[in-house]
N, C-alpha and C positions, 0 to 999 in steps of 0.2 A: 186795560182792554178797554180804553175809551176809542183807541183805535183798529181794535180788533175785531175781524168775521169770526166767532168763535169755534166755526167747524173748519174754514182753513187753517187755524192753528192748532186743532185738535190732530188735524193731519200733518203737520208740518213737525207737533212735536213727538208722533208716534214714531215719523220716521225718523228723526234724531235718535229718539232712544233707541231704535232697533238696531242703527247703526252704531250707535256708541253701547252695544250690548248691556241696554238696562242700564246705564249708569247714570243717565239725565237726573238732572234735579232742578225743577224749571220753578221759578219764581213769576208769579203775575200779581198785578194789582189793578187800582182804580186809576193808577197814575200821578203824579207828584203834580203839583202846582205848576201852571208853565207860563210862558210869556205871550205865547199866541192865543186870543182872543176869538177865532175861527178854525182853528184846527183841526177839529172833528167834522166839520162842514165842511173842509178842502177834501177830507177821507169818504165825503159823501153821507153822513149822520148828523142826523138832527135831533133835536129834542122836543118829543109832541107836549101839548099841555098836562102839566101837572107832573112830568117828568123833571128827574135830577139825573147828572152825570154818576151819582153815585146809585142810584137804582139801577141806573142801565146798564152801568160796567159791572154790577152783581149779580144782575139777570143773564149776562154774557156768560161772566165767571161760571156759573151754576150751568147753563147749557155746553157749555166748553169742559165742564169736569165729567158731566154726563156723557157728552160724545169720548171723551178718553175710557171711559169707565167702558165704553163696548154697549152702552144701551141702546137699544135702536131709534133711528133717529128718521129716517125717510119710508115713508110709503111705498111698498111693493108695487110694479105694475106686473098684476099676473099676463096679462095678454101680450106683453113684450116679447116673450121668448127667452129674457136674460132671469126674468126674478123665479127661484125656483121653489119660494115658500111664502106664504101671506105674510110672517114674522116681519116687525118692521128693522129696516136695512141699518146697520151698524157705518158706521166712518171708517174706509180702510185707508192707511194698514192700522191695525189694532194691535199694541203694543201691550199686552197685560203685565201688571204691575205696574203699570207707571202714574196712574191715579193716586198709588199711596207714595207718590215723589212729588206731588204738586203742595207749591207752598205758595200761601198769599201772605202780601206784603202790608200789613196791619198797619197804621199810624196813630191809632185809637185803642181805648177799651173796650168801645161798642163794635169797632170793624174786627176787631180779635173774636171777641164774640159770635159775630155774624160768620170769622173764618170756622169756628170749630161746630157751628149748627152745618154748615155745606159740606164738612167732611175734610177742608184741609188742612196740612201743617201750616205752625205761624211763623214769619217771620216779621220781626220790628227789626227798625234801621236807628240811625243817630238823630234820629229825627221823629216827634210827637206831635201829632196835631190834636194836642190839648196841653194844659196845664193847669195844675191847682195851687202851683209855687210849692211842691216838696221837691226834691232832686230827681235829676233824670231817671237816675237807675232805683230808684223809689217807686217812682209812678209806673215806671216800665217794668216793674218785677209785679205790681200789681197786674198789668196786662197778663202778665205770662198764667198768674194764676186765676184771673177770669176766662180766659182762653182754656185752661186746661178743667175748668168746673164745667163749662158750657159743654166743651167735646165730652166729657163723662155722661153729662146728661143729656146728650142727645144722643147716645144707645149703640155709637159707633165700638166696631170691633177695636181693639187692640186702644195704643193711646197716642195721640195725637202727637208730633213732635214740634221744640221751640229752638227757634235762633233768634239770637240778638246780635248786629254788626257794631265794632268799636274802630275807631282810630287809633292806634297805639305804633310808637316806632319807639325803638332803642338809638339811644344816642350812643355811636359806637367812637366816632373821630369828630374831626374838625367839619368836616362835609357834612357830615348828620346834625352839628350843632346848629349850622348854617341852614338848614332844612328846615328844622324841627325845633331847634331849641328853643324859637319862641312860644313855642307851646309845653314847657315844660310846666307853665303855672297857667293853661288853659282852663279858663272857666266855661259854666255851660249860659247859653244864650236864649230868653225867651222874649215874645214879642207877638203879632200878630201876622197872622199868613192864611191864605184861602179865606179868608171870611171868619177866624177864630183864634184863640190863643194858641198858640205853639210855644216847644222848646227843643231844643237841641244840645246833646249830649258834649262833654268835652273830650279833647283829644287828649291820650294819656302819651307820656313822651317822659326821657327820661334813661336812666340805667336800665337794665335788664330786671335787676332786684326793685328799681322802684317802679316800673312800669307792672311786675307780677303782684306786688302789694298793693297799687291803685286795682287792679284788674280782682285780688282779691276780695276787695270789702266792696265790690261791686254787687248789689243783690241778686240783678237781673242777669247778669254774667253768672253769676250761680245756682241760681233758679233753672237757665235755659239747658238744652239740651245741646247746642252747638255756639260757635262762639265764632262769627266771621270777621274778619280784619280786611280793612279799606283799604286797598294796594295802587298806590300812583303809579300808575306803569306809565306813564309818560316819561320817566326819570331812564327807563331804559332797562334790558334783561339784566345786565351786570349788576346794577344798584339794587335791582330789584332781588337779586338773589342774595344780596347783603343785609336786606331788611327782612327778609325769608329767614337767614343764619337769625338775626336778634328775633324775630319771633320766637325759634325754635328754643333758643335759652330761654325764652319766659317761660315756653311752656314747660320746660324742665322743670326749673324753681317753684309751678305749681301742679307738679305730677300731672301732666296733661300728655305726655310724651310717652305713656303705655300701649 
């Protein structure tokens, strides 16, 4: 959201959802740490005194979500001959139901709570911008629990959805071994990122049984509603089809294929 005009984005999102027959699942976030020092300025955005990009993007996200919900945004000009009501005008087009399929990418327990308060679903990836020394999946499971508690406390209708992302590959032949064999013993990594402590999760690689066992022991995977798998699409469609087949075997072992 550091680079987005929230109302333009609401128009584009509604258009895409209508074209897709109401099937769009859209993730938004503050954005990850980046190499550009003045990227936002090149897009015409500057911080005022006392502002932070975290705060600005959070407010843009709220405005975007309000527009997607169909709330009135603009004041009608009754003298124009085009306005037929004094009610505030919403963004067009409007796609009913899209607001229930907007995910906020949360990199910490605090951002997950804010996402819950605003009414987003929550997506947590393989990187947390926090670290207290505990295993990645344990900290991420706590992030999910905090989100669900805050969502209920906010009084939203229904239950917010949660999703986590994992890097997992089934090694089926020598080619897979060359690509992912080194990840069989992958470990988490911790360090400093974006001015604070951060921890990234491991890659799960091995036989279908080994990958299934690792996912079954992952607290955050077990707590989440959805699990997304990072797909190395640069390897081409045929190789990706093989990766998908490996995942399908893992899902079968975990009884996820029903």
